[in-house]
Structures are given as structure tokens and as C-alpha cells.
Steps between C-alpha positions, in 0.01 A plus 500: 500500500479839658824487668657385181343773295617757755866371498504494123368853479737626772799345315370627173471865623848487655633359165326781299698765701831295477431473119419868479824601656701254285355648188581846599860379582487642849594325824256226586449636849410847391180627671444194717154627627390416149613138540280480813205682352484281184559191720192567716297634191570191318390289796183692539427444109562139537239478787252703318536282190404193695201670654380621154543162354294341776221760457498455128451117552216566740331742252533258225331217712222732598431581141508135402264421788255761361506329173449159643845376437737308736786681664834502308708197514760511768338803681561367843872462424526853353326649809709305748192317646572162663128393519229557252228720645129402477294751300 
């Protein structure tokens, strides 16, 4: 999931710059350093999104455990865990 999010973010960042140039009706290859910058920025945001989502699920499960409730359904699949951990 992390690699997929990074690739999607990278392509989205690159595409944003291409769309920006197209909307301004300037050559698509204008300011190529912005293409590279947005490519890497989009990849970083994609990686960060996965990390934030994982932290959110862990926080929700901690709150549920404090209230005496079971963890969310499918938590192991969301967190990418192969084996259920014993608490």
C-alpha cells in the first residue's frame, strides 16, 4: 500500500504541474524543475498519508480498548499485519 500511495502521489503531483501549464497555455515543458519538485512532493504526501492513516487506526483501537470495546473490524488488514498480536 505504501508504494502504491507513493506512486499515485508522484503521478498526481507531476500531473498537477502539467495541467497548470496546459491551463496557462504555455509549453508543457516550461520550468521542468517544478515537474520534478511536484513529483517528489506528491510522493512524500502519499507516504505521509499512509502513515497518518495507520496512526489514526491505532489511536482509535486504543480508545476502544480503554472503553472495553473490541478493536475495529478488519484492523489487521488495515495495518498490514499478517498475524494477530496477543495483547
